Every structure is written in C-alpha cells, then in structure tokens.
C-alpha positions in Angstrom: -17.2 23.1 -61.0 -13.7 23.8 -62.0 -12.2 21.2 -59.7 -14.1 18.2 -61.1 -11.1 17.0 -63.0 -8.9 17.2 -60.0 -11.3 15.2 -57.9 -11.6 12.5 -60.6 -7.8 12.2 -60.7 -7.7 11.9 -57.0 -10.3 9.1 -57.1 -8.3 7.2 -59.9 -5.1 7.3 -57.9 -6.8 5.1 -55.3 -8.1 2.7 -57.9 -11.7 3.8 -57.9 -13.2 4.4 -61.3 -16.6 6.3 -61.2 -18.5 8.9 -62.9 -18.8 12.1 -60.8 -21.8 13.5 -62.8 -24.9 14.2 -60.8 -23.7 12.3 -57.7 -25.8 12.7 -54.6 -25.1 11.1 -51.2 -26.9 8.0 -50.3 -27.5 5.6 -47.4 -29.2 8.4 -45.5 -25.8 9.7 -44.6 -24.7 13.4 -45.5 -21.8 15.6 -45.0 -22.9 19.2 -44.3 -20.8 22.5 -44.7 -21.5 25.0 -42.0 -19.0 28.0 -42.3 -19.3 31.5 -40.9 -17.4 34.7 -41.7 -16.3 37.1 -38.9 -14.8 40.5 -38.6 -15.2 43.5 -40.9 -15.6 41.1 -43.9 -19.0 39.9 -42.6 -20.1 43.4 -42.0 -19.2 44.3 -45.5 -21.4 41.5 -46.8 -18.7 39.0 -47.6 -19.4 35.3 -47.0 -16.2 33.4 -47.6 -17.5 30.1 -46.6 -20.1 30.1 -49.5 -17.2 30.7 -51.9 -15.4 27.5 -50.9 -15.2 25.3 -54.1 -15.9 21.5 -54.2 -18.1 19.2 -56.2 -21.8 19.5 -55.1 -21.9 15.8 -54.5 -19.5 15.9 -51.7 -21.3 18.2 -49.1 -24.6 19.8 -48.5 -24.7 23.5 -47.8 -28.1 23.4 -46.1 -26.8 24.0 -42.6 -26.9 27.0 -40.3 -25.4 27.6 -36.8 -26.8 30.4 -34.6 -24.4 31.7 -32.0 -25.4 32.8 -28.5 -24.9 36.5 -29.1 -27.2 36.4 -32.1 -30.0 34.1 -31.1 -31.9 35.9 -28.4 -30.6 37.4 -25.2 -28.3 34.7 -23.9 -27.3 35.3 -20.3 -23.5 35.0 -20.4 -23.3 35.8 -16.7 -25.3 32.7 -15.9 -28.8 31.4 -16.0 -29.6 33.2 -12.8 -29.9 36.5 -15.0 -33.1 35.1 -16.5 -34.7 36.1 -13.2 -33.2 39.5 -13.1 -36.1 41.3 -14.7 -39.8 40.2 -15.3 -39.6 40.6 -19.0 -36.3 38.8 -19.5 -37.9 35.9 -21.4 -40.2 38.1 -23.4 -37.3 40.2 -24.7 -35.3 37.1 -25.3 -37.8 35.3 -27.4 -38.5 38.5 -29.4 -34.8 38.6 -30.3 -34.9 34.9 -31.1 -37.6 35.6 -33.6 -35.7 38.5 -35.2 -32.5 36.3 -35.5 -34.6 33.5 -37.3 -36.1 36.0 -39.8 -32.6 37.5 -40.5 -30.3 34.4 -40.6 -32.8 31.7 -41.6 -35.2 33.7 -43.8 -36.7 30.8 -45.7 -39.8 29.5 -43.6 -39.3 26.2 -45.3 -35.7 25.7 -44.6 -35.3 21.9 -44.1 -31.5 21.6 -43.4 -29.7 21.2 -40.0 -30.1 24.1 -37.6 -27.7 24.2 -34.7 -28.1 26.5 -31.6 -24.7 27.5 -30.1 -25.1 28.2 -26.4 -22.0 27.3 -24.7 -20.6 29.8 -22.2 -22.1 27.7 -19.3 -23.3 24.0 -19.5 -26.8 22.8 -18.6 -25.3 19.9 -16.5 -24.5 21.2 -12.9 -21.8 18.6 -12.7 -19.9 20.0 -15.8 -20.6 23.7 -15.1 -17.3 25.6 -14.4 -17.1 27.9 -11.3 -14.3 30.5 -10.9 -14.8 32.4 -7.7 -15.2 36.2 -8.1 -15.8 39.2 -5.9 -17.8 40.9 -8.8 -21.7 41.1 -8.9 -24.2 38.8 -10.3 -24.3 40.4 -13.7 -20.5 40.2 -14.2 -19.4 37.7 -16.9 -16.8 36.2 -14.5 -17.7 32.6 -14.8 -18.7 32.0 -11.1 -21.8 30.3 -12.3 -22.3 28.0 -9.4 -21.6 30.7 -6.8 -24.1 33.1 -8.5 -26.7 30.3 -8.7 -26.3 29.7 -4.9 -26.8 33.4 -4.2 -30.0 33.3 -6.3 -31.3 30.3 -4.4 -30.5 31.9 -1.0 -32.7 34.9 -1.9 -35.4 32.8 -3.5 -35.8 29.7 -1.3 -35.8 30.5 2.5 -35.9 26.8 3.3 -32.5 26.4 1.6 -30.7 27.4 4.7 -32.2 24.7 6.8 -31.0 21.9 4.6 -28.0 19.7 5.2 -24.9 20.2 2.9 -25.8 17.2 0.8 -29.4 18.3 0.5 -28.2 21.8 -0.5 -26.0 20.3 -3.2 -29.0 18.2 -4.6 -31.2 21.2 -4.5 -28.8 23.4 -6.2 -28.3 20.9 -9.0 -32.0 20.2 -9.4 -33.0 23.9 -9.5 -30.1 24.9 -11.7 -30.8 22.3 -14.2 -34.6 23.0 -14.2 -33.7 26.8 -14.9 -31.5 25.8 -17.8 -34.3 23.5 -19.1 -36.8 26.3 -19.0 -34.6 28.6 -20.8 -33.3 26.2 -23.5 -36.8 24.7 -24.1 -38.4 28.0 -24.7 -35.8 28.9 -27.1 -36.0 25.6 -29.0 -39.8 25.5 -29.1 -39.9 28.9 -30.8 -37.3 27.9 -33.3 -39.2 24.7 -34.2 -42.5 26.7 -34.4 -41.0 29.3 -36.8 -38.9 26.8 -38.9 -40.7 23.5 -38.5 -38.9 21.7 -41.2 -35.4 22.3 -39.9 -33.5 19.7 -37.9 -33.0 21.7 -34.6 -30.5 20.8 -31.8 -27.9 22.2 -29.5 -24.2 22.2 -30.3 -21.9 20.3 -27.9 -24.5 18.0 -26.3 -23.7 15.4 -25.1 -20.3 16.4 -24.0 -17.2 15.1 -25.8 -14.9 12.9 -23.9 -11.5 11.4 -24.8 -10.3 10.4 -21.4 -11.8 11.8 -18.2 -10.0 12.0 -14.8 -13.1 11.3 -12.6 -16.2 10.4 -14.7 -14.9 7.2 -16.4 -12.5 4.7 -15.2 -8.6 5.2 -15.8 -7.6 4.6 -19.3 -11.1 4.2 -20.7 -11.4 6.1 -24.0 -14.8 7.9 -24.5 -17.7 6.7 -22.6 -16.7 3.0 -22.1 -19.6 0.7 -21.6 -22.0 3.8 -20.9 -22.6 2.9 -17.4 -20.1 5.3 -15.7 -20.7 8.7 -14.1 -20.2 10.4 -17.4 -23.3 8.7 -18.9 -25.2 9.1 -15.7 -24.7 13.0 -15.9 -26.0 12.8 -19.5 -29.1 10.9 -18.4 -30.2 13.9 -16.3 -30.7 15.9 -19.5 -33.6 13.8 -20.7 -35.7 16.9 -21.2 -33.2 18.0 -23.9 -32.9 14.6 -25.6 -36.8 14.3 -25.8 -37.1 17.9 -27.4 -34.5 18.2 -29.9 -34.9 16.9 -33.5 -31.2 16.0 -34.0 -28.0 15.7 -32.1 -24.9 17.8 -32.8 -22.1 16.8 -30.4 -18.7 18.3 -31.0 -16.0 15.8 -32.2 -13.1 18.1 -32.8 -9.9 16.1 -32.8 -8.5 16.3 -29.2 -5.2 14.6 -30.0 -2.7 14.3 -32.8 -2.1 10.8 -34.3 1.6 10.2 -35.3 2.3 9.3 -38.8 4.5 6.3 -39.5 8.0 7.0 -38.3 7.1 10.4 -36.8 8.8 11.2 -33.5 6.7 12.1 -30.5 6.5 15.7 -29.4 3.8 15.6 -26.8 3.1 12.2 -25.4 0.2 13.1 -23.3 -1.6 14.8 -26.2 -1.1 12.2 -28.8 -3.1 9.1 -29.7 -2.7 6.0 -31.8 -5.0 5.5 -34.8 -6.9 2.9 -32.8 -7.4 5.3 -30.0 -8.6 8.1 -32.2 -11.1 5.8 -33.9 -12.4 4.4 -30.6 -12.8 8.0 -29.2 -15.1 8.8 -32.2 -16.9 5.4 -32.1 -17.6 5.7 -28.4 -18.8 9.2 -28.5 -21.1 8.4 -31.5 -22.5 5.5 -29.5 -23.2 7.6 -26.5 -25.1 10.1 -28.6 -27.0 7.3 -30.3 -27.9 5.9 -26.8 -29.5 9.2 -25.7 -30.9 10.0 -29.2 -33.2 6.9 -29.1 -33.5 6.8 -33.0 -33.1 10.6 -33.6 -30.4 11.6 -36.1 -26.9 12.2 -34.8 -24.6 14.7 -36.8 -21.2 15.1 -35.1 -19.7 18.5 -35.7 -16.1 18.4 -36.9 -13.4 20.9 -37.7 -10.3 20.7 -39.8 -7.9 21.7 -37.0 -6.7 20.1 -33.8 -8.6 21.2 -30.6 -6.2 19.8 -27.9 -7.3 20.6 -24.4 -6.0 23.8 -22.7 -4.8 25.0 -26.1 -2.1 22.4 -25.8 0.3 20.7 -28.3 -0.6 21.4 -32.0 -3.7 23.4 -31.0 -5.4 24.9 -34.2 -2.9 23.1 -36.5 -4.4 21.5 -39.6 -5.4 17.7 -39.3 -3.1 15.3 -40.7 -4.5 12.7 -43.2 -5.0 10.1 -40.4 -7.1 12.2 -38.2 -8.9 13.8 -41.2 -10.0 10.4 -42.5 -11.1 9.2 -39.1 -13.2 12.4 -38.5 -15.2 11.7 -41.7 -15.1 7.9 -41.9 -15.7 6.6 -38.5 -19.0 8.4 -37.7 -20.5 6.7 -40.8 -19.1 3.3 -39.8 -20.4 3.9 -36.2 -23.9 4.6 -37.5 -24.2 8.3 -37.3 -26.5 10.1 -39.8 -23.9 12.5 -41.1 -21.1 15.0 -40.2 -21.4 18.9 -40.0 -18.1 20.5 -40.9 -17.8 23.8 -39.1 -15.4 26.6 -39.9 -14.8 30.3 -39.4 -13.0 32.5 -42.0 -12.2 36.1 -41.1 -10.9 37.4 -44.5 -9.8 36.5 -47.9 -6.5 35.2 -46.6 -8.2 32.7 -44.5 -10.4 31.8 -47.4 -7.4 31.1 -49.7 -5.7 29.1 -47.1 -8.8 27.0 -46.4 -9.3 26.4 -50.2 -5.7 25.4 -50.5 -6.2 22.8 -47.7 -9.3 21.6 -49.4 -7.6 21.0 -52.7 -4.5 19.5 -51.2 -5.9 17.3 -48.5 -9.5 17.5 -47.5 -11.3 16.9 -50.8 -9.2 13.9 -51.9 -9.7 12.3 -48.5 -13.4 13.0 -48.3 -13.9 11.8 -51.9 -12.0 8.7 -51.2 -14.1 7.9 -48.0 -17.3 8.5 -50.0 -16.3 6.5 -53.0 -14.9 3.7 -50.8 -18.1 3.3 -48.9 -20.6 4.0 -51.8 -21.9 7.2 -50.3 -23.1 8.5 -53.7 -25.7 7.8 -56.3 -24.4 7.9 -59.9 -27.9 7.9 -61.6 -27.5 4.2 -62.6 -24.0 4.0 -64.0 -22.0 1.0 -63.1 -19.4 1.2 -60.3 -16.1 -0.6 -60.3 -14.9 -2.2 -57.0 -13.3 0.1 -54.4 -10.7 -0.4 -51.7 -11.4 -2.3 -48.5 -12.7 0.8 -46.8 -10.7 0.4 -43.5 -9.0 3.8 -43.9 -6.6 2.9 -41.2 -3.2 4.5 -41.4 -1.2 3.0 -38.5 0.4 5.4 -36.0 2.7 4.8 -33.2 1.3 7.5 -31.0 1.7 7.1 -27.2 -0.7 8.2 -24.5 0.6 8.5 -20.9 -2.0 10.4 -19.1 -5.7 11.1 -18.5 -7.0 14.2 -20.1 -10.1 16.2 -19.1 -12.8 16.1 -21.6 -12.5 19.7 -22.9 -15.6 21.6 -24.1 -14.8 21.4 -27.9 -16.4 24.7 -28.4 -16.7 26.6 -31.6 -16.5 29.9 -29.8 -18.8 32.9 -29.7 -17.7 34.3 -33.1 -17.7 37.8 -31.3 -17.2 39.6 -34.7 -20.5 38.5 -36.2 -23.3 41.1 -36.3 -25.2 41.7 -33.1 -29.0 41.8 -33.0 -30.6 45.2 -32.8 -32.0 46.7 -29.6 -35.3 45.4 -28.3 -37.2 48.4 -29.6 -36.0 47.6 -33.2 -36.9 44.0 -33.2 -39.6 44.3 -35.7 -37.4 45.9 -38.3 -35.1 43.1 -39.5 -32.7 44.1 -42.2 -33.0 41.0 -44.3 -30.2 38.8 -45.7 -29.0 35.5 -44.2 -28.3 32.3 -46.0 -27.0 33.6 -49.3 -25.2 31.2 -51.6 -26.6 28.0 -50.2 -26.4 25.0 -52.6 -28.8 22.0 -52.5 -27.9 18.4 -53.2 -30.3 16.0 -54.7 -32.3 14.0 -52.2 -30.2 11.1 -51.1 -31.3 7.6 -51.4 -32.3 6.1 -48.0 -30.5 2.8 -48.0 -29.8 2.8 -44.3 -31.1 -0.6 -43.7 -28.6 -2.0 -46.3 -25.5 -0.8 -44.5 -23.1 -3.6 -43.8 -22.9 -3.2 -39.9 -20.0 -5.8 -39.8 -17.9 -3.0 -41.1 -16.9 -1.5 -37.9 -14.4 1.6 -37.2 
C-alpha cells in the first residue's frame, strides 16, 4: 500500500531492519480491526472503516461486531420482557437469523464475531437499578425492580421467603433468565456461522480499582479470590458456551508523560499501574476461559469513568503501546481494535492519527516481539521489548469499574419488521481483507518476558 515506505522509515528509526513484504502475524497472536460506520453515511453505503489504510501485515479485517439493536429483538427494558409475549423468543431468533444473513453473509466466515449486548448485565450484582414510576416496558433502567415485579407475579412462594432468601431467589432466577436468552442467541449464531469465533463483548467485566469487590488499592482482580472474581464465577454457563472471550480494556485512566503536570489525580495512572490493570484483567479472562482464546477489545481513545477527565481524547503513546503490547506479554491471543466513524471528517481524523501515532507504535510492538513472518528473510536484532515509558502519574482514589461499553451505535440500520424477516437486502462485510495464516509458535513464546 501507499504507506509502506512510511512504515519502513518508522521501523528503521527504532533500529529495526526488516523486510515488510508479505508479512503475516505469527505466534498465534493477531490484531483485528473492527470498525463500524454510523449516521447517514452508513445508510448511503459508505464504510469508512474499510477505507483506513495500513499495511496488511499489521491487522486482520476478519472481525465483525453485531449490536443489540441489529442482532435480534434485544429487550432494552430488561430481561423480564422476554416473558411479555409467548412468541418473543421465536421473533427474536428470526431477527437474529436475518442479521446474520445481512451482516455476516459468508457462511464460512472464520473471523472473530462479537455479540454486543450491554444495556443490562447478566450478573445480578453488576446490574444497575434506577427506580422509576414507569411501566415494565419503559427503557428506564430499573432492571432489578422490574425483575422483582415479574417474580412477584410468577412465583407465589416468593412472598413467604425471608429477605435474604428473596435476594438469592431474585439473583438465581434473573441470571437463569439471562442465560436462557443469551445462550439461545449464541447457539443460533454458532449454528449458522460455525467457523466464526463467537463471544460476548464486555465479559468478564473490566476493573481498574473497585470500591467494594476488591480490597482497597488492588488494581484489577488482584489474586482472583475476591468478590469480583466470585461474581464472574456465577457465569459459568457463558464461559462454557462461547468460542472466545472479548473483554473491554478501553483505557480507563491517563498516564502522564515525563514532566507532564497532573490535571486529574484520581483519574490518572502510572505506567506500572496501567500495565498491571491490563495484565490482571487478561489473567482473569484466561482463568475463566480455561484454554479458550482471549481477545481484549481496545479503542484509541480514553474511556474514563463517568465521562471524566480526558474522556474520548486520543491515547498518548504510553497508553497506546500498553494497550497493544501488554495483552501479548500477558498471554492473550490477540487484540480487537474497535472504532466508529460517522462521516468523512471522522475518517480523515482517524487516518491522520493512524499515520502519526498508531501505525508506528503498533509496527514497533510487532517488530520488537517478532509478531510477523517475513517468508524466511533474516531478521536483525530488535529492541529490548519492554516498551515502558515511565510516567509520574498519581492515583489517590478508588474508582468504580465502569462498563467500558462501545455503545449501541444508534444510527446503524435497524432490522426489518418481523413480517419482512425472510427478505434480507444483502450487503454486509464489504471490503474485508485477509491475512496469511499466521504461524502457530505459541509454545515458543518467552514467558519470562512479562508486562
């Protein structure tokens, strides 16, 4: 592509001499590009993510994310709505089938496929509840109250239970209802596109520091024995059923550059804290995955909790490198880069960041750690691979985990009415590129090289 020369120059500036012809990623580790286009541009057939330019050896385009307003009839008001009509699941699964035919038209698609259901969580203990006087079909986020009302109408024995018994019953029945809905959706996706690697976005939950579910000042999941991990253990039905894990690792805090003054101490992190956040969250996903592949989902902007300091600003080079280097060092199977471009201006801005920052950093990470196959050409030595740029960030408070969501992409096309389900309009994954099959050299990774 046109930017090959620019990438070679970037590699040479860090002392890495290598041919960039016909490179493919090796070691069983891959970077995936997963962009969507929203707004009127999507309706007009534009796909700005497919036009982002980079050398094919850097990232694989065989990735798709299916949002909740596209994949079926996701009950945004809460899982209790599944029981509102006798044909709810039948209609839902019909729309799932429509979405797969439209957005993943190749029956042999073998890339990563992410189901993005996120208005409410499957863990009762992480499900939000905002009291509301509105009815059960209102999208008002009183998920627990609505489920309690459903249980009161469905299980007469509930009223005779003690408060602690009621809480356990609510938790068990809610999580079972979530399991039934999620598993039916997943199984149809796996049946229709059996070669894809299917999983749910944002599971397990991302944690930097949690106010209640881990001890004070513990980053991530700690030693994986705390309440945060115990809550994850309740979703064994999900971990057993998915093909791959896609937890969200959007950068929750800004890491200060050398000499940079602090602006928001409670929403900043040192380089070591940021790397430990990534390492710990990868380790938790691996614990639950039990050998299944783990692909953290990244974004090139900050996702500070509660839309705090530097929210949606571009990652600096420290956080950028950490996002794409630490998962490899921690033993993940790859990274999925998500993005959403609304128009040509967004595309041009994204491409400029690619050229200026992202591509040189990603190329350096890949060349440093040998994440390529040059077809037999000799390789000169690289850098030490640590990638650490020391910061003097300061953290003085516990922060809630945040949901790290990618959002609903409300401007993407909606599915047709149920009576038009059997008339898909075609289209879908235009412009996808394919990398060579990577070498599987996973057993040869130097595990002493830790983040």
